[in-house]
N, CA, C and O atoms as a GROMACS GRO file, in nm:
protein
  324
    1MET      N    1  -1.005   5.653  -0.007
    1MET     CA    2  -0.955   5.567   0.097
    1MET      C    3  -0.899   5.656   0.207
    1MET      O    4  -0.833   5.756   0.179
    2HIS      N    5  -0.923   5.620   0.329
    2HIS     CA    6  -0.882   5.699   0.444
    2HIS      C    7  -0.733   5.679   0.474
    2HIS      O    8  -0.685   5.566   0.484
    3VAL      N    9  -0.661   5.790   0.489
    3VAL     CA   10  -0.520   5.786   0.526
    3VAL      C   11  -0.512   5.797   0.678
    3VAL      O   12  -0.562   5.893   0.736
    4GLU      N   13  -0.448   5.699   0.741
    4GLU     CA   14  -0.434   5.699   0.886
    4GLU      C   15  -0.319   5.785   0.934
    4GLU      O   16  -0.334   5.862   1.029
    5ALA      N   17  -0.204   5.774   0.869
    5ALA     CA   18  -0.084   5.844   0.916
    5ALA      C   19   0.025   5.838   0.811
    5ALA      O   20   0.012   5.772   0.708
    6LEU      N   21   0.133   5.910   0.839
    6LEU     CA   22   0.258   5.895   0.766
    6LEU      C   23   0.352   5.824   0.863
    6LEU      O   24   0.364   5.865   0.978
    7ALA      N   25   0.419   5.718   0.817
    7ALA     CA   26   0.504   5.641   0.907
    7ALA      C   27   0.644   5.628   0.847
    7ALA      O   28   0.660   5.604   0.727
    8CYS      N   29   0.744   5.645   0.932
    8CYS     CA   30   0.882   5.632   0.889
    8CYS      C   31   0.912   5.485   0.860
    8CYS      O   32   0.879   5.397   0.940
    9THR      N   33   0.974   5.459   0.746
    9THR     CA   34   1.006   5.321   0.709
    9THR      C   35   1.127   5.269   0.786
    9THR      O   36   1.150   5.148   0.790
   10ALA      N   37   1.205   5.358   0.847
   10ALA     CA   38   1.325   5.317   0.921
   10ALA      C   39   1.298   5.297   1.070
   10ALA      O   40   1.331   5.192   1.126
   11CYS      N   41   1.237   5.397   1.135
   11CYS     CA   42   1.221   5.389   1.281
   11CYS      C   43   1.078   5.370   1.327
   11CYS      O   44   1.054   5.342   1.445
   12GLY      N   45   0.980   5.386   1.236
   12GLY     CA   46   0.841   5.364   1.272
   12GLY      C   47   0.770   5.485   1.330
   12GLY      O   48   0.651   5.477   1.362
   13GLU      N   49   0.838   5.597   1.345
   13GLU     CA   50   0.775   5.720   1.396
   13GLU      C   51   0.656   5.754   1.306
   13GLU      O   52   0.663   5.742   1.184
   14ARG      N   53   0.545   5.797   1.369
   14ARG     CA   54   0.423   5.827   1.294
   14ARG      C   55   0.389   5.975   1.305
   14ARG      O   56   0.415   6.038   1.407
   15TYR      N   57   0.330   6.027   1.198
   15TYR     CA   58   0.293   6.168   1.191
   15TYR      C   59   0.149   6.178   1.141
   15TYR      O   60   0.101   6.088   1.072
   16PRO      N   61   0.080   6.287   1.176
   16PRO     CA   62  -0.058   6.306   1.128
   16PRO      C   63  -0.060   6.312   0.975
   16PRO      O   64   0.033   6.365   0.914
   17PRO      N   65  -0.166   6.260   0.913
   17PRO     CA   66  -0.170   6.256   0.767
   17PRO      C   67  -0.181   6.393   0.701
   17PRO      O   68  -0.143   6.408   0.585
   18ASP      N   69  -0.231   6.491   0.773
   18ASP     CA   70  -0.246   6.624   0.713
   18ASP      C   71  -0.122   6.712   0.733
   18ASP      O   72  -0.121   6.827   0.689
   19GLU      N   73  -0.019   6.659   0.797
   19GLU     CA   74   0.105   6.732   0.817
   19GLU      C   75   0.192   6.718   0.693
   19GLU      O   76   0.218   6.607   0.647
   20VAL      N   77   0.237   6.832   0.638
   20VAL     CA   78   0.322   6.828   0.518
   20VAL      C   79   0.464   6.798   0.565
   20VAL      O   80   0.529   6.879   0.632
   21ARG      N   81   0.510   6.680   0.530
   21ARG     CA   82   0.640   6.633   0.576
   21ARG      C   83   0.692   6.533   0.473
   21ARG      O   84   0.616   6.452   0.420
   22TYR      N   85   0.822   6.540   0.445
   22TYR     CA   86   0.881   6.452   0.345
   22TYR      C   87   0.980   6.353   0.404
   22TYR      O   88   1.007   6.248   0.345
   23ARG      N   89   1.035   6.386   0.520
   23ARG     CA   90   1.132   6.301   0.589
   23ARG      C   91   1.095   6.293   0.736
   23ARG      O   92   1.031   6.383   0.790
   24CYS      N   93   1.137   6.186   0.800
   24CYS     CA   94   1.115   6.166   0.943
   24CYS      C   95   1.195   6.270   1.022
   24CYS      O   96   1.313   6.292   0.995
   25GLY      N   97   1.130   6.332   1.119
   25GLY     CA   98   1.197   6.430   1.203
   25GLY      C   99   1.291   6.367   1.304
   25GLY      O  100   1.378   6.436   1.359
   26GLU      N  101   1.277   6.237   1.329
   26GLU     CA  102   1.362   6.167   1.426
   26GLU      C  103   1.491   6.114   1.364
   26GLU      O  104   1.599   6.135   1.418
   27CYS      N  105   1.478   6.047   1.249
   27CYS     CA  106   1.596   5.981   1.191
   27CYS      C  107   1.625   6.022   1.047
   27CYS      O  108   1.728   5.983   0.991
   28GLY      N  109   1.537   6.100   0.986
   28GLY     CA  110   1.558   6.142   0.847
   28GLY      C  111   1.516   6.040   0.744
   28GLY      O  112   1.540   6.059   0.625
   29GLY      N  113   1.452   5.930   0.789
   29GLY     CA  114   1.408   5.825   0.698
   29GLY      C  115   1.292   5.866   0.609
   29GLY      O  116   1.230   5.970   0.631
   30SER      N  117   1.262   5.784   0.511
   30SER     CA  118   1.151   5.808   0.419
   30SER      C  119   1.019   5.779   0.489
   30SER      O  120   1.011   5.693   0.577
   31LEU      N  121   0.915   5.851   0.448
   31LEU     CA  122   0.782   5.830   0.505
   31LEU      C  123   0.695   5.754   0.408
   31LEU      O  124   0.701   5.774   0.287
   32ASP      N  125   0.614   5.667   0.462
   32ASP     CA  126   0.520   5.586   0.386
   32ASP      C  127   0.379   5.626   0.430
   32ASP      O  128   0.357   5.656   0.547
   33VAL      N  129   0.286   5.625   0.338
   33VAL     CA  130   0.147   5.656   0.372
   33VAL      C  131   0.081   5.529   0.425
   33VAL      O  132   0.091   5.423   0.362
   34VAL      N  133   0.015   5.538   0.540
   34VAL     CA  134  -0.054   5.424   0.601
   34VAL      C  135  -0.204   5.442   0.576
   34VAL      O  136  -0.265   5.537   0.625
   35TYR      N  137  -0.262   5.351   0.500
   35TYR     CA  138  -0.404   5.357   0.466
   35TYR      C  139  -0.486   5.267   0.557
   35TYR      O  140  -0.435   5.170   0.613
   36ASP      N  141  -0.613   5.301   0.572
   36ASP     CA  142  -0.708   5.218   0.646
   36ASP      C  143  -0.775   5.125   0.545
   36ASP      O  144  -0.878   5.159   0.488
   37TYR      N  145  -0.715   5.008   0.524
   37TYR     CA  146  -0.770   4.913   0.426
   37TYR      C  147  -0.900   4.850   0.472
   37TYR      O  148  -0.978   4.802   0.390
   38SER      N  149  -0.926   4.851   0.603
   38SER     CA  150  -1.050   4.791   0.653
   38SER      C  151  -1.172   4.868   0.605
   38SER      O  152  -1.282   4.814   0.604
   39GLU      N  153  -1.154   4.994   0.565
   39GLU     CA  154  -1.264   5.073   0.512
   39GLU      C  155  -1.321   5.005   0.387
   39GLU      O  156  -1.443   4.996   0.372
   40ARG      N  157  -1.234   4.958   0.300
   40ARG     CA  158  -1.279   4.888   0.179
   40ARG      C  159  -1.348   4.757   0.215
   40ARG      O  160  -1.447   4.718   0.153
   41GLU      N  161  -1.295   4.691   0.315
   41GLU     CA  162  -1.355   4.565   0.360
   41GLU      C  163  -1.495   4.587   0.414
   41GLU      O  164  -1.588   4.512   0.384
   42ARG      N  165  -1.511   4.691   0.494
   42ARG     CA  166  -1.643   4.723   0.551
   42ARG      C  167  -1.743   4.758   0.442
   42ARG      O  168  -1.860   4.722   0.451
   43GLU      N  169  -1.696   4.828   0.339
   43GLU     CA  170  -1.784   4.865   0.228
   43GLU      C  171  -1.828   4.743   0.149
   43GLU      O  172  -1.932   4.745   0.083
   44GLY      N  173  -1.748   4.637   0.155
   44GLY     CA  174  -1.779   4.518   0.078
   44GLY      C  175  -1.745   4.532  -0.069
   44GLY      O  176  -1.791   4.453  -0.151
   45SER      N  177  -1.665   4.634  -0.104
   45SER     CA  178  -1.636   4.659  -0.245
   45SER      C  179  -1.520   4.574  -0.297
   45SER      O  180  -1.499   4.566  -0.418
   46VAL      N  181  -1.444   4.510  -0.206
   46VAL     CA  182  -1.328   4.431  -0.248
   46VAL      C  183  -1.328   4.299  -0.173
   46VAL      O  184  -1.353   4.294  -0.052
   47SER      N  185  -1.299   4.193  -0.245
   47SER     CA  186  -1.283   4.062  -0.182
   47SER      C  187  -1.168   3.990  -0.252
   47SER      O  188  -1.132   4.024  -0.364
   48TRP      N  189  -1.112   3.891  -0.185
   48TRP     CA  190  -1.003   3.814  -0.247
   48TRP      C  191  -1.052   3.744  -0.372
   48TRP      O  192  -0.977   3.731  -0.469
   49GLU      N  193  -1.175   3.699  -0.372
   49GLU     CA  194  -1.229   3.632  -0.490
   49GLU      C  195  -1.232   3.727  -0.610
   49GLU      O  196  -1.199   3.688  -0.722
   50LEU      N  197  -1.273   3.851  -0.585
   50LEU     CA  198  -1.277   3.951  -0.692
   50LEU      C  199  -1.136   3.978  -0.745
   50LEU      O  200  -1.115   3.981  -0.866
   51LEU      N  201  -1.039   3.998  -0.655
   51LEU     CA  202  -0.901   4.027  -0.696
   51LEU      C  203  -0.838   3.911  -0.772
   51LEU      O  204  -0.767   3.932  -0.870
   52ARG      N  205  -0.862   3.790  -0.727
   52ARG     CA  206  -0.805   3.672  -0.794
   52ARG      C  207  -0.854   3.656  -0.936
   52ARG      O  208  -0.784   3.600  -1.021
   53GLY      N  209  -0.973   3.704  -0.964
   53GLY     CA  210  -1.031   3.688  -1.096
   53GLY      C  211  -0.988   3.793  -1.197
   53GLY      O  212  -1.028   3.785  -1.314
   54ARG      N  213  -0.909   3.890  -1.156
   54ARG     CA  214  -0.869   3.998  -1.246
   54ARG      C  215  -0.734   3.970  -1.312
   54ARG      O  216  -0.656   3.888  -1.265
   55ASP      N  217  -0.709   4.042  -1.422
   55ASP     CA  218  -0.580   4.034  -1.491
   55ASP      C  219  -0.468   4.082  -1.400
   55ASP      O  220  -0.491   4.161  -1.308
   56PHE      N  221  -0.347   4.034  -1.428
   56PHE     CA  222  -0.229   4.078  -1.353
   56PHE      C  223  -0.178   4.210  -1.411
   56PHE      O  224  -0.095   4.211  -1.501
   57SER      N  225  -0.229   4.320  -1.359
   57SER     CA  226  -0.184   4.453  -1.398
   57SER      C  227  -0.202   4.545  -1.277
   57SER      O  228  -0.256   4.504  -1.175
   58HIS      N  229  -0.156   4.667  -1.290
   58HIS     CA  230  -0.171   4.762  -1.180
   58HIS      C  231  -0.319   4.790  -1.150
   58HIS      O  232  -0.352   4.830  -1.038
   59LEU      N  233  -0.406   4.772  -1.247
   59LEU     CA  234  -0.548   4.796  -1.224
   59LEU      C  235  -0.616   4.684  -1.148
   59LEU      O  236  -0.733   4.697  -1.110
   60ARG      N  237  -0.546   4.575  -1.125
   60ARG     CA  238  -0.604   4.467  -1.046
   60ARG      C  239  -0.644   4.518  -0.908
   60ARG      O  240  -0.741   4.471  -0.849
   61TYR      N  241  -0.567   4.613  -0.856
   61TYR     CA  242  -0.589   4.667  -0.722
   61TYR      C  243  -0.642   4.810  -0.727
   61TYR      O  244  -0.610   4.890  -0.639
   62ARG      N  245  -0.721   4.844  -0.828
   62ARG     CA  246  -0.764   4.982  -0.850
   62ARG      C  247  -0.837   5.044  -0.732
   62ARG      O  248  -0.829   5.166  -0.713
   63GLU      N  249  -0.908   4.966  -0.654
   63GLU     CA  250  -0.979   5.023  -0.539
   63GLU      C  251  -0.883   5.077  -0.433
   63GLU      O  252  -0.922   5.158  -0.349
   64PHE      N  253  -0.758   5.032  -0.436
   64PHE     CA  254  -0.659   5.075  -0.339
   64PHE      C  255  -0.570   5.188  -0.390
   64PHE      O  256  -0.489   5.242  -0.315
   65LEU      N  257  -0.586   5.225  -0.516
   65LEU     CA  258  -0.505   5.333  -0.573
   65LEU      C  259  -0.564   5.468  -0.534
   65LEU      O  260  -0.686   5.482  -0.525
   66PRO      N  261  -0.480   5.569  -0.510
   66PRO     CA  262  -0.530   5.701  -0.470
   66PRO      C  263  -0.582   5.780  -0.590
   66PRO      O  264  -0.532   5.889  -0.619
   67VAL      N  265  -0.682   5.725  -0.659
   67VAL     CA  266  -0.743   5.789  -0.774
   67VAL      C  267  -0.892   5.798  -0.747
   67VAL      O  268  -0.956   5.699  -0.713
   68SER      N  269  -0.946   5.916  -0.764
   68SER     CA  270  -1.089   5.934  -0.738
   68SER      C  271  -1.172   5.875  -0.851
   68SER      O  272  -1.121   5.853  -0.962
   69GLU      N  273  -1.296   5.849  -0.824
   69GLU     CA  274  -1.386   5.798  -0.928
   69GLU      C  275  -1.398   5.899  -1.042
   69GLU      O  276  -1.405   5.859  -1.158
   70SER      N  277  -1.401   6.028  -1.010
   70SER     CA  278  -1.413   6.129  -1.115
   70SER      C  279  -1.290   6.126  -1.206
   70SER      O  280  -1.301   6.150  -1.326
   71GLY      N  281  -1.172   6.098  -1.149
   71GLY     CA  282  -1.051   6.085  -1.230
   71GLY      C  283  -1.059   5.967  -1.323
   71GLY      O  284  -1.018   5.976  -1.439
   72ARG      N  285  -1.111   5.856  -1.275
   72ARG     CA  286  -1.127   5.737  -1.360
   72ARG      C  287  -1.224   5.767  -1.474
   72ARG      O  288  -1.200   5.728  -1.588
   73GLU      N  289  -1.334   5.836  -1.443
   73GLU     CA  290  -1.434   5.867  -1.544
   73GLU      C  291  -1.375   5.961  -1.650
   73GLU      O  292  -1.404   5.946  -1.769
   74ALA      N  293  -1.295   6.057  -1.609
   74ALA     CA  294  -1.233   6.150  -1.704
   74ALA      C  295  -1.140   6.075  -1.800
   74ALA      O  296  -1.138   6.105  -1.919
   75ARG      N  297  -1.065   5.978  -1.748
   75ARG     CA  298  -0.977   5.900  -1.835
   75ARG      C  299  -1.058   5.817  -1.933
   75ARG      O  300  -1.022   5.806  -2.050
   76ARG      N  301  -1.169   5.759  -1.887
   76ARG     CA  302  -1.255   5.681  -1.977
   76ARG      C  303  -1.307   5.768  -2.090
   76ARG      O  304  -1.304   5.727  -2.206
   77ARG      N  305  -1.355   5.888  -2.057
   77ARG     CA  306  -1.408   5.978  -2.159
   77ARG      C  307  -1.299   6.018  -2.258
   77ARG      O  308  -1.326   6.029  -2.377
   78GLY      N  309  -1.176   6.038  -2.209
   78GLY     CA  310  -1.066   6.075  -2.296
   78GLY      C  311  -1.032   5.965  -2.397
   78GLY      O  312  -0.994   5.994  -2.510
   79ARG      N  313  -1.046   5.840  -2.356
   79ARG     CA  314  -1.018   5.726  -2.445
   79ARG      C  315  -1.125   5.714  -2.552
   79ARG      O  316  -1.098   5.661  -2.660
   80GLN      N  317  -1.246   5.760  -2.524
   80GLN     CA  318  -1.358   5.743  -2.618
   80GLN      C  319  -1.354   5.844  -2.732
   80GLN      O  320  -1.425   5.827  -2.831
   81ARG      N  321  -1.273   5.946  -2.720
   81ARG     CA  322  -1.268   6.051  -2.824
   81ARG      C  323  -1.194   6.004  -2.945
   81ARG      O  324  -1.180   6.080  -3.042
   0.00000   0.00000   0.00000
């Protein structure tokens, strides 16, 4: 998933996503990662109908989690042993 920016939760100041930063340089607030969710929409890989039909767990929104497909596959293989 494409990261658009880092945004301060207090003042809204935005920083480039590739900049290593833990606090806002303006107010010292916490930074939140801003994702481009429309990328998933354009791909057609996620719909409200699909999400509504899933169990209520953290994996309900797995397409939005910052986990690569190779990471998911490695976990699956580990469970099969």
